[in-house]
C-alpha positions as CSV (number, residue, x, y, z in Angstrom):
1,M,0.0,0.0,0.0
2,S,1.5,3.3,-1.1
3,A,2.1,6.1,1.5
4,R,-0.6,8.8,1.5
5,P,0.7,12.1,0.1
6,P,1.0,15.0,2.6
7,R,-2.0,17.4,2.7
8,L,-1.4,20.4,0.5
9,L,-2.1,23.5,2.7
10,P,0.1,22.3,5.7
11,S,2.8,21.5,3.2
12,I,2.6,25.1,1.8
13,R,2.7,26.6,5.2
14,A,5.6,24.5,6.3
15,R,7.6,25.4,3.2
16,L,6.9,29.2,3.7
17,R,8.0,29.0,7.3
18,Q,11.1,27.0,6.3
19,R,12.1,29.7,3.9
20,G,11.4,32.5,6.5
21,Y,8.4,34.2,4.9
22,A,6.5,36.7,7.1
23,R,3.1,35.6,8.6
24,S,1.3,38.2,6.5
25,T,2.9,36.7,3.3
26,E,1.8,33.2,4.4
27,T,-1.7,34.3,4.8
28,T,-1.8,36.1,1.4
29,Y,-0.2,33.2,-0.5
30,V,-2.6,30.6,1.1
31,Y,-5.5,32.8,0.2
32,W,-4.6,33.1,-3.5
33,I,-3.8,29.4,-3.8
34,K,-7.2,28.6,-2.4
35,R,-8.8,31.0,-4.9
36,Y,-6.9,29.2,-7.7
37,I,-8.1,25.8,-6.5
38,Y,-11.7,26.8,-6.2
39,H,-11.6,28.5,-9.6
40,H,-10.8,25.2,-11.1
41,G,-13.4,23.2,-9.4
42,I,-11.4,22.1,-6.3
43,Q,-8.9,20.1,-8.4
44,H,-5.6,19.4,-6.8
45,P,-3.0,21.8,-8.4
46,A,-0.7,18.8,-9.2
47,T,-3.3,17.8,-11.8
48,L,-3.3,21.3,-13.3
49,G,-0.7,23.1,-15.4
50,S,0.5,26.3,-17.1
51,A,-2.7,26.7,-19.1
52,H,-4.8,26.6,-15.9
53,L,-2.5,29.2,-14.3
54,E,-2.8,31.5,-17.3
55,A,-6.6,31.1,-17.3
56,F,-6.8,32.0,-13.7
57,L,-4.5,35.0,-14.0
58,S,-6.4,36.2,-17.0
59,H,-9.7,35.8,-15.1
60,L,-8.4,38.1,-12.4
61,A,-7.5,40.8,-15.0
62,N,-10.6,40.5,-17.2
63,E,-13.5,39.5,-15.0
64,R,-12.3,40.5,-11.5
65,R,-10.6,43.7,-12.7
66,V,-7.9,43.5,-10.1
67,A,-5.0,45.9,-9.8
68,P,-1.6,44.9,-11.3
69,A,-0.1,44.6,-7.9
70,T,-2.9,42.2,-6.8
71,Q,-2.4,40.0,-9.9
72,N,1.3,39.9,-9.2
73,L,0.6,38.7,-5.6
74,A,-1.5,35.9,-7.0
75,L,1.2,35.1,-9.6
76,N,3.9,35.0,-6.9
77,A,1.8,32.7,-4.7
78,L,1.2,30.3,-7.5
79,V,4.8,30.2,-8.7
80,F,5.8,29.4,-5.1
81,L,3.3,26.6,-5.0
82,Y,4.5,24.9,-8.1
83,E,8.2,25.5,-7.8
84,Q,8.7,25.3,-4.0
85,V,6.0,22.8,-3.0
86,L,5.1,20.7,-6.0
87,H,8.6,21.0,-7.5
88,R,7.4,21.7,-11.0
89,K,8.6,24.4,-13.4
90,V,5.8,26.4,-14.9
91,D,5.9,28.5,-18.1
92,L,3.6,31.5,-18.1
93,L,3.6,33.1,-21.6
94,S,0.2,34.3,-22.6
95,F,-2.0,35.4,-19.7
96,Q,-3.7,38.8,-19.7
97,R,-1.9,41.3,-17.6
98,A,-4.0,43.5,-15.4
99,K,-3.8,47.2,-16.4
100,R,-4.7,50.2,-14.5
101,P,-3.5,53.8,-14.9
102,R,-0.6,54.4,-12.5
103,R,-1.6,56.9,-9.9
104,L,0.9,59.2,-8.3
105,P,1.2,58.5,-4.6
106,V,-0.3,60.9,-2.1
107,V,2.5,63.1,-0.5
108,L,2.2,65.5,2.4
109,T,4.1,68.8,2.5
110,P,6.6,69.1,5.4
111,T,4.1,71.5,7.1
112,E,1.4,68.9,6.8
113,V,3.6,66.2,8.2
114,H,4.4,68.5,11.2
115,R,0.6,69.1,11.8
116,L,-0.1,65.4,11.5
117,L,2.6,64.4,14.0
118,E,1.4,67.1,16.4
119,H,-2.0,65.4,16.6
120,L,-0.5,62.0,17.6
121,R,0.7,61.0,21.1
122,G,2.6,58.1,22.6
123,T,3.4,55.0,20.6
124,P,1.4,56.1,17.5
125,W,3.4,59.3,17.4
126,L,6.7,57.3,17.7
127,V,5.7,54.8,15.0
128,A,4.5,57.5,12.6
129,S,7.7,59.5,13.2
130,L,9.7,56.4,12.2
131,L,7.7,56.0,9.0
132,Y,8.5,59.5,8.0
133,G,12.0,59.8,9.5
134,A,13.3,56.4,8.3
135,G,11.1,55.7,5.3
136,L,9.7,52.5,6.8
137,R,6.7,50.6,5.8
138,L,4.2,50.2,8.7
139,S,4.9,46.4,8.9
140,E,8.6,47.0,9.0
141,A,8.3,49.5,11.9
142,L,6.2,47.2,13.9
143,R,8.4,44.2,13.3
144,L,11.6,46.0,14.6
145,R,13.4,44.0,17.2
146,V,15.6,45.4,20.0
147,K,18.8,44.3,18.3
148,D,17.7,46.1,15.1
149,L,18.3,49.5,16.7
150,D,21.9,50.8,16.4
151,F,22.0,54.0,18.5
152,D,25.8,54.4,18.1
153,Y,25.7,54.7,14.3
154,E,22.1,56.0,14.3
155,R,20.8,53.4,11.9
156,L,18.0,50.8,11.7
157,L,18.3,47.3,10.4
158,V,15.2,46.3,8.5
159,R,15.0,42.5,8.5
160,A,13.1,40.6,5.7
161,G,11.5,43.6,4.2
162,K,9.5,43.5,1.0
163,G,11.1,40.8,-1.2
164,N,12.4,39.1,1.9
165,K,15.6,41.3,1.9
166,D,17.4,43.1,4.7
167,R,18.5,46.7,4.5
168,T,19.7,49.5,6.7
169,T,18.2,53.0,6.9
170,L,18.3,56.1,9.0
171,L,17.6,56.3,12.7
172,P,16.8,60.0,13.2
173,T,18.7,61.7,16.1
174,S,15.5,63.2,17.4
175,L,14.0,59.7,17.9
176,V,16.9,58.3,19.9
177,T,15.6,59.3,23.3
178,P,11.9,58.4,22.6
179,L,13.1,55.0,21.4
180,Q,15.1,54.4,24.5
181,H,12.1,55.2,26.6
182,Q,10.1,52.8,24.5
183,L,12.7,50.1,25.1
184,T,12.4,50.7,28.8
185,H,8.6,50.0,28.6
186,A,9.2,46.9,26.4
187,R,11.7,45.5,28.8
188,Q,9.3,45.9,31.7
189,L,6.7,43.9,29.8
190,H,9.3,41.3,28.9
191,Q,10.5,40.9,32.5
192,K,6.9,40.5,33.6
193,D,6.3,37.8,30.9
194,L,9.4,35.9,32.1
195,A,8.3,36.1,35.7
196,D,4.9,34.7,34.7
197,G,6.5,31.8,32.8
198,Y,6.2,33.2,29.3
199,G,8.5,35.6,27.4
200,A,9.2,33.7,24.2
201,V,8.8,35.6,20.9
202,A,8.4,34.2,17.4
203,L,11.7,34.0,15.5
204,P,12.3,33.8,11.7
205,Y,13.9,30.9,9.9
206,A,12.9,28.4,12.7
207,L,15.8,29.6,14.8
208,D,13.9,28.7,18.0
209,R,14.1,25.0,17.0
210,K,17.8,25.2,16.6
211,Y,18.4,27.5,19.7
212,P,15.5,26.9,22.1
213,R,16.5,29.7,24.5
214,T,16.9,32.4,21.9
215,P,13.2,33.4,21.8
216,Y,13.5,34.5,25.4
217,E,16.5,36.8,24.8
218,W,16.0,40.5,25.2
219,G,17.6,41.4,21.8
220,W,15.0,39.4,19.9
221,Q,12.0,41.1,21.6
222,Y,9.8,43.5,19.6
223,V,10.4,47.2,20.1
224,F,6.6,47.8,19.9
225,P,5.1,44.8,21.8
226,A,1.4,44.3,22.0
227,P,-0.3,45.2,25.2
228,D,-1.6,41.6,25.7
229,R,-0.2,38.1,25.2
230,S,-1.7,35.9,22.5
231,V,-1.3,32.4,21.1
232,D,1.1,32.2,18.2
233,P,-0.9,30.3,15.5
234,R,2.3,28.8,14.0
235,R,3.8,27.4,17.2
236,Q,0.6,27.2,19.4
237,R,2.6,29.0,22.1
238,V,1.5,31.9,24.3
239,G,3.7,34.9,23.7
240,R,3.7,38.6,23.0
241,H,3.4,39.7,19.4
242,H,4.0,43.2,18.1
243,L,1.4,45.9,18.0
244,S,-1.3,45.5,15.3
245,T,-1.2,47.5,12.2
246,S,-4.9,48.5,12.6
247,Y,-4.0,50.3,15.9
248,I,-1.6,52.6,14.1
249,Q,-3.8,53.0,11.0
250,K,-6.8,54.1,13.1
251,A,-4.6,56.6,15.1
252,V,-3.2,58.1,11.9
253,K,-6.6,58.3,10.3
254,S,-7.9,60.2,13.3
255,A,-4.9,62.5,13.3
256,V,-5.4,63.3,9.6
257,R,-9.0,64.4,10.4
258,S,-8.0,66.4,13.5
259,S,-5.2,68.2,11.7
260,G,-7.4,69.4,8.9
261,I,-5.5,67.6,6.2
262,H,-7.8,67.0,3.3
263,K,-5.6,64.5,1.4
264,P,-6.4,60.8,1.7
265,A,-3.4,60.2,3.9
266,S,-2.5,56.9,5.6
267,P,0.6,55.6,7.4
268,H,2.2,54.7,4.0
269,T,1.8,58.3,3.0
270,L,4.6,59.2,5.5
271,R,6.9,56.8,3.6
272,H,6.0,58.5,0.3
273,S,6.6,61.9,1.9
274,F,10.1,60.7,3.2
275,A,11.2,59.8,-0.3
276,T,9.8,62.9,-2.0
277,H,11.3,65.3,0.6
278,L,14.7,63.7,0.3
279,L,14.7,64.2,-3.4
280,Q,13.6,67.8,-2.9
281,Q,16.6,68.3,-0.6
282,G,18.9,67.2,-3.4
283,Y,19.8,63.6,-2.4
284,D,20.4,61.4,-5.4
285,I,17.8,58.8,-6.4
286,R,20.1,55.8,-5.9
287,T,20.5,56.8,-2.2
288,V,16.8,57.1,-1.8
289,Q,16.3,53.8,-3.6
290,E,18.6,52.0,-1.1
291,L,16.9,53.6,2.0
292,L,13.5,52.6,0.7
293,G,14.6,49.1,-0.2
294,H,13.4,49.2,-3.8
295,K,14.7,46.5,-6.0
296,D,14.4,48.5,-9.2
297,V,15.2,52.3,-9.4
298,R,12.2,52.7,-11.7
299,T,10.0,52.2,-8.6
300,T,11.8,55.1,-6.9
301,Q,11.4,57.3,-9.9
302,I,7.7,57.6,-9.3
303,Y,8.7,60.3,-6.7
304,T,10.4,62.3,-9.3
305,H,7.0,62.4,-11.1
306,V,5.4,63.6,-7.9
307,L,7.8,66.6,-7.9
308,G,7.4,67.1,-11.7
309,K,8.7,70.2,-13.5
310,A,6.1,72.5,-11.8
311,S,8.4,73.0,-8.8
312,T,11.1,74.6,-11.0
313,V,9.2,76.2,-13.9
314,K,7.8,79.7,-13.4
315,S,4.4,80.4,-14.9
316,P,4.3,83.0,-17.6
317,L,1.6,84.7,-15.6
318,E,4.3,85.8,-13.1
319,H,5.9,87.9,-15.9
320,L,2.8,90.0,-16.7
């Protein structure tokens, strides 16, 4: 009697964790793989091939009218499924690409950033200041570990950012003292957790299996820990995760309203503003690209379009 093949979804999750993908990426990939399976009548992906992949991706573009970025997420999830889990090479040559006019990102002026930050307090203020002061994505700020803060060189290490790549960026001098106060608060929570028999934090790359005591070390704890403990769904272990993104998003949304800013600003708008203001100050685009962690400089060039020529060209009306 032949051995029963492993169940698909647990195999996908195990492979994602083995390769160190973030929990949010795991959730997204599993979601799109499920959508693909249901689209083809709940057939096992091993029985499907490139033509089925192309049909699904074209369906997303033509019928579902998804954004290009959404279609790319689905594509990445399915390529991972076939190449990393099913160990099959897929050739995708003729699916319909999603098209949508590229919108310029919303950017705040320095005055608007100042007004926004003035209407934030405590941890939301500190996180928002990091988004603008270091060009971080919200998820990157909330996933910062104690060991990622380098106060001596005033830099931050961003681990496993978008594309699963590490990078360094600025640690603004004005945030050194507030961050040190935040670490004092985080250490108090960690010491209480240890005293109560907890204190382990989730680690990337299954390091906790290789080094069982490492999850309890202070350096690996989150800079912005959640106020309450929770069960880690991956390890089924009680611990303390980082603050939720929704907590910061709600605080920023409220601050935008209170400050009288009429642009559709969000936490990510602060990252856009960081990049645009650096370019306005004369920093070269390659430097900004590295600080943002963009793989392709063309992604960074969108901020030069935000600035446009209007900032340097004088209207003929001024000469009348």
